[in-house]
N, C-alpha and C positions, 0 to 999 in steps of 0.2 A: 620380435614384437616391434611394430611400427610406432613411432612417436608422432603425436599430432603436432603440426607446426602451427605457431601463432604468427600471424602476419600483421603488417601495418605499423604505423609509427607509434601506436599506443601499446603494443604488445609488451608485457612484462612490467609495465609501470604500475605503481600503486593506484588504487581507485581514486584517491584524492588528487593525484597528479593528472589522471585522465580527465577528471571533471574540470580541473583548472585549464587543461589544454583545450577541452571542448569549448569552454567559455571564451578563451582567447581566439579560437578558430572562428567563432561566430562573429566576433569583432564589431557587432552593431548593437542596437537596442536590445536584441534578444540575449546577447552575452551579458550586458549590463543588468538586465532583469534577472537572468538566471543567477548571476553573481550575488545580487541583492537578496534574492530568496534563499540562497545557500547560506548567506551570512545570518539571516533571520533564523533559519533552522539551527545553526550552530549556536546562536545566542540563546535560543529557547532550550536547547539541549546540548551542553558542552560535551556530553558523552555519546553523541550521535555517531553512528557508524556509517561511513560513506562507502558505497559499493558501486561496482560497474557491472551491470548485468544486461542480458538480452541484446547482445551485439551493439552495445554502446549507449545504454541508458543510465544516467546517474540515479542512484537509489540511496535514500536515507533511511536507516533502520535503528530501532531500539526495541529489543525483545520482539522483533518482527518488523516488517516493512511499515514505515510511516508514510512515505510518499516517494514518487518518482518525479523526475524533472525532464520533460521532453521539450525540444525546441522544433517548431515548425515555421514555415515561411511567414505566417501571419500571427503566430501566438507562441507563447511559452506556456506549457501545460504542466501543472503540478497535480498529479493524480494521487489521491489518498486511498490506500489499499482498502481501508475499512471505513471510508468516508460516510457511508449511509448510516453508520452507527454513531456518528459524532454530532454534537449540537453545533449549529452554525447560526447563532443569533445575529451576526453581522451580515449574513448572506453572501459570504465569499464564494461559496460553491456556485458555479454558473455553467457547468458542463457535466455530462455523464449523469444527469440527474434521474434518469429513468431506470438505472441499474439497481440491483438488489444489494450491492456490496460497495462498489467504488463511487467516489465523487471527485470532481476535478475543478480546478480553478484555471481558467484560460485568461492569460494576461496579454493584452494587445498593446501595440506600440502606443506610448503616451499614457497608458493606464498605470495607476499606482494602487498598491494593495495596502490596506491598513495593517501596519506592522504588529500592533498589539492584538488585533483579532486573529492574524495569522499565527502568531506565537501561541495564542490560546488554543487554536486547532492542533498545533504540534503537541502541546502539553496534554490535550485530551487524547490524542492518538497514542501517546506514550502510555498514559494511564490505562487505556483500553487494552493495549498489547500486554501490559503488566498484569492486568486482571485475568487475562486468558492464560498467562503463564503460571499464575499462582492458584488457579482453580484447584480445589481438592480433587483427588483422584476419585473416580466413580467407584461406588461400592460394588462388590460383585453382585451380579444379577441374582435375584432370588430364584431358587429352583422352580421350574414350571410344575404346576399341579398335574397330577396324573389325569389323563383323559377319562371322562366319565364312561362307564361301561355302556355299550350300545344296547338299546332295548331290543328285545326279541321282536321279530316281525309279527304283527298280529295275524291271526288265522282268518282266512276269508270265510265269510258265511256261506253256507250251502243254500241254494235256492230250493 
């Protein structure tokens, strides 16, 4: 049996270490922004699980994915997995608005995100994930009714 090799400087490190290293590697406003948003997530949910998925994407989860944190040349993007189902009275979502499931917050250089509004989104995402987890099991489907007997074909009239 062949073993898969993991390569790169981040192989084998815990997800939180990988996220910290990504922030350090960015080294500019994007690293500072991602670090600030990570801190807000952790303040909103001290039990949040940090994960490293999809070839290098920071992911924050609690009973399911809350959001991901990607960094691009012109923006830090926080994508909420079930953002379309969250209330956003402060209007933080400004990207991926056309989708049926996800919503994102694109943060550009020099922009600030309202900390309390962001934490409220995190709390709501946690509650949504928890509600999906605790849904009662579906009751067994009722048996289907027997199909009604087919009617006999009517006899054609003779001319």
